[in-house]
VOBA-1610 file (N, C-alpha, C; in pm, whole numbers, padded with zeros to 5 digits, always signed):
BEGIN
Met+09212+12583+10837Met+09161+12531+10962Met+09091+12405+10886Thr+09036+12415+10770Thr+08951+12278+10744Thr+09049+12174+10695Val+09168+12196+10651Val+09260+12082+10635Val+09312+12010+10772Ala+09322+12085+10888Ala+09371+12055+11009Ala+09240+11973+11043Leu+09111+12015+11039Leu+09013+11938+11072Leu+09000+11814+11003Glu+09031+11789+10869Glu+09001+11669+10788Glu+09109+11578+10850Thr+09231+11627+10869Thr+09341+11550+10897Thr+09304+11479+11045Thr+09267+11564+11122Thr+09230+11528+11262Thr+09120+11429+11241Ser+09013+11436+11164Ser+08906+11346+11129Ser+08975+11199+11103Ser+09063+11202+10997Ser+09155+11084+10938Ser+09221+11022+11062Thr+09265+11103+11167Thr+09342+11042+11257Thr+09247+10985+11361Ile+09150+11033+11391Ile+09035+10966+11488Ile+08988+10821+11424Asp+08963+10835+11291Asp+08916+10719+11213Asp+09033+10606+11246Glu+09157+10637+11229Glu+09262+10548+11249Glu+09276+10495+11390Leu+09252+10596+11477Leu+09244+10551+11611Leu+09131+10455+11660Ile+09041+10475+11582Ile+08907+10396+11619Ile+08930+10253+11540Glu+08990+10241+11442Glu+09029+10115+11369Glu+09123+10050+11462Lys+09215+10103+11516Lys+09315+10033+11627Lys+09267+09963+11738Ile+09161+10077+11807Ile+09084+10033+11904Ile+09003+09915+11874Arg+08919+09877+11750Arg+08859+09772+11725Arg+08939+09645+11678Ala+09070+09677+11637Ala+09164+09574+11611Ala+09215+09498+11731Tyr+09200+09566+11840Tyr+09249+09490+11977Tyr+09143+09471+12048Asp+08998+09530+12044Asp+08885+09501+12139Asp+08742+09508+12028Pro+08736+09407+11978Pro+08622+09421+11864Pro+08487+09445+11939Asp+08473+09442+12072Asp+08382+09473+12123Asp+08354+09618+12183Ala+08459+09691+12181Ala+08473+09814+12251Ala+08380+09912+12164Asp+08311+10007+12250Asp+08235+10095+12212Asp+08307+10227+12150Val+08370+10193+12047Val+08442+10310+11971Val+08356+10440+11911Glu+08226+10402+11897Glu+08147+10515+11856Glu+08130+10614+11963Ala+08138+10567+12088Ala+08150+10660+12211Ala+08271+10716+12199Val+08391+10665+12185Val+08518+10730+12178Val+08500+10824+12069Arg+08457+10793+11934Arg+08461+10876+11825Arg+08392+11013+11868Arg+08263+10988+11933Arg+08163+11106+11970Arg+08244+11188+12068Glu+08301+11135+12182Glu+08365+11204+12283Glu+08486+11294+12231Ile+08545+11249+12120Ile+08674+11303+12067Ile+08622+11413+11974Gly+08523+11387+11877Gly+08483+11468+11786Gly+08397+11589+11855Glu+08349+11598+11986Glu+08288+11695+12034Glu+08384+11826+12105His+08499+11777+12103His+08581+11891+12157His+08706+11920+12048Val+08736+12042+12048Val+08841+12094+11945Val+08987+12059+11996Leu+08964+12063+12120Leu+09124+12040+12196Leu+09125+11882+12205Ala+09047+11783+12204Ala+09051+11659+12187Ala+09085+11607+12026Lys+09027+11681+11948Lys+09083+11671+11812Lys+09210+11695+11799Met+09254+11814+11849Met+09410+11855+11841Met+09492+11741+11902Gly+09459+11725+12015Gly+09513+11606+12087Gly+09540+11468+12015Ala+09433+11434+11973Ala+09446+11298+11876Ala+09530+11311+11759Phe+09531+11455+11700Phe+09618+11470+11587Phe+09770+11464+11636Leu+09807+11527+11753Leu+09933+11541+11802Leu+09973+11380+11834Leu+09874+11277+11893Leu+09927+11150+11935Leu+09926+11075+11814Lys+09896+11107+11689Lys+09902+11026+11596Lys+10035+10937+11570Pro+10155+11013+11550Pro+10276+10953+11533Pro+10324+10865+11648Ser+10286+10901+11775Ser+10309+10771+11882Ser+10223+10681+11894Leu+10108+10702+11860Leu+10016+10589+11843Leu+10058+10473+11741Arg+10113+10535+11603Arg+10143+10449+11520Arg+10259+10373+11555Arg+10385+10443+11615Arg+10472+10371+11676Arg+10459+10250+11769Phe+10353+10296+11849Phe+10312+10186+11949Phe+10235+10079+11879Arg+10149+10102+11805Arg+10091+09997+11708Arg+10183+09907+11641Asp+10300+09966+11553Asp+10386+09885+11526Asp+10467+09795+11622Arg+10520+09828+11747Arg+10583+09775+11823Arg+10493+09664+11876Val+10370+09672+11911Val+10286+09572+11956Val+10210+09469+11872Asp+10204+09512+11743Asp+10161+09417+11617Asp+10226+09282+11609Tyr+10157+09194+11649Tyr+10226+09056+11629Tyr+10274+09026+11512Ser+10191+09087+11391Ser+10223+09060+11254Ser+10387+09112+11221Asn+10430+09205+11303Asn+10557+09249+11271Asn+10651+09149+11302His+10630+09069+11406His+10729+08979+11469His+10717+08853+11401Gly+10599+08823+11367Gly+10571+08685+11341Gly+10529+08579+11432Gly+10593+08593+11547Gly+10545+08466+11654Gly+10662+08488+11742Ala+10667+08392+11837Ala+10763+08381+11965Ala+10838+08256+11934Pro+10975+08268+11975Pro+11051+08167+11983Pro+11001+08045+12080Leu+11027+07930+12023Leu+10995+07818+12107Leu+11121+07751+12176Leu+11166+07788+12309Leu+11297+07721+12332Leu+11278+07573+12389Gly+11388+07522+12415Gly+11372+07384+12440Gly+11386+07270+12333Val+11386+07313+12204Val+11377+07214+12096Val+11528+07208+12042Asn+11542+07107+11967Asn+11663+07106+11882Asn+11681+07155+11751Gly+11647+07304+11748Gly+11633+07363+11623Gly+11557+07492+11656Val+11526+07568+11554Val+11442+07695+11572Val+11301+07674+11546Ser+11214+07714+11622Ser+11078+07695+11623Ser+11012+07842+11642Ile+10922+07885+11551Ile+10870+08007+11598Ile+10703+07962+11581Ile+10628+08004+11714Ile+10486+07968+11730Ile+10436+08120+11682Gly+10333+08108+11560Gly+10261+08195+11537Gly+10127+08229+11592His+10063+08326+11566His+09918+08347+11627His+09847+08264+11527Gly+09722+08193+11584Gly+09632+08132+11511Gly+09555+08210+11396Arg+09571+08330+11414Arg+09508+08413+11284Arg+09599+08506+11211Ser+09703+08443+11207Ser+09838+08504+11128Ser+09800+08545+11008Thr+09838+08654+10978Thr+09803+08708+10826Thr+09932+08686+10743Pro+09924+08700+10604Pro+10042+08678+10525Pro+10168+08750+10571Lys+10153+08874+10628Lys+10256+08945+10655Lys+10326+08882+10776Ala+10239+08830+10864Ala+10291+08773+10981Ala+10364+08636+10978Val+10325+08559+10875Val+10392+08433+10824Val+10516+08458+10772Met+10539+08568+10680Met+10647+08616+10616Met+10740+08653+10716Asn+10714+08736+10827Asn+10793+08781+10935Asn+10829+08675+11025Ala+10758+08550+11051Ala+10789+08450+11125Ala+10897+08383+11033Leu+10895+08348+10916Leu+10983+08296+10828Leu+11124+08348+10854Arg+11114+08498+10827Arg+11223+08601+10853Arg+11313+08564+10976Val+11220+08588+11069Val+11283+08550+11205Val+11349+08424+11231Thr+11275+08339+11181Thr+11357+08203+11179Thr+11468+08168+11105Ala+11474+08238+10988Ala+11603+08250+10911Ala+11728+08321+10988Asp+11671+08443+11028Asp+11778+08533+11126Asp+11805+08436+11254Leu+11749+08365+11317Leu+11784+08286+11432Leu+11897+08177+11400Val+11850+08120+11279Val+11933+07990+11216Val+12072+08042+11182Ser+12067+08165+11099Ser+12201+08210+11053Ser+12285+08282+11170Ser+12205+08338+11291Ser+12299+08399+11379Ser+12372+08279+11474Gly+12296+08144+11464Gly+12372+08053+11547Gly+12327+08057+11674Val+12207+08110+11720Val+12151+08112+11850Val+12129+07965+11906Ile+12125+07856+11834Ile+12099+07726+11897Ile+12231+07686+11958Asp+12343+07720+11902Asp+12456+07668+11930Asp+12517+07766+12063Glu+12463+07891+12051Glu+12491+07962+12173Glu+12391+07889+12302Ile+12278+07884+12283Ile+12203+07823+12380Ile+12255+07682+12442Arg+12310+07608+12344Arg+12378+07471+12390Arg+12509+07510+12463Ala+12571+07600+12423Ala+12699+07630+12492Ala+12670+07703+12650Glu+12577+07776+12648Glu+12525+07855+12784Glu+12483+07707+12861Leu+12393+07625+12790Leu+12345+07535+12878Leu+12450+07422+12930Gly+12556+07421+12832Gly+12659+07337+12892Gly+12752+07360+13007Arg+12731+07503+13033Arg+12797+07554+13149Arg+12724+07523+13289Val+12591+07483+13275Val+12523+07468+13396Val+12538+07320+13471Glu+12587+07327+13561Glu+12610+07211+13646Glu+12572+07187+13780Gly+12448+07124+13813Gly+12380+07100+13951Gly+12302+07207+13969Gly+12257+07299+13880Gly+12168+07397+13913Gly+12235+07515+13911Arg+12378+07545+13898Arg+12476+07634+13920Arg+12549+07668+13765Val+12551+07788+13748Val+12651+07807+13648Val+12792+07796+13676Ala+12844+07705+13574Ala+12993+07667+13610Ala+13068+07788+13576Ser+13165+07788+13671Ser+13283+07910+13641Ser+13339+07893+13514Ser+13376+08015+13448Ser+13431+08005+13316Ser+13597+07983+13332
//
């Protein structure tokens, strides 16, 4: 039982850290107290841990590096103002992937099909 409680405590700490990352002003101590007071809440936090990690990875801007800027004659990735080295590295990776995939040529080809606001028939 001690191992499960320690693991759950670690899970709660990770959850609190993620809440702080997204909202530094959040009253995370209240969340910690609320979860910590109930065994079922601790168990729930433990069971949610894998799902929360997957969600965190999916929405973490640093995993994607930035967003493509369309409408330019080349590939541009706009990064977040507080990008970490990991985010910058991933932005460079995404840029290289887009260049090597020929996405600009594909965009040009599709735009070339547009005539008078309608897509030309193939």
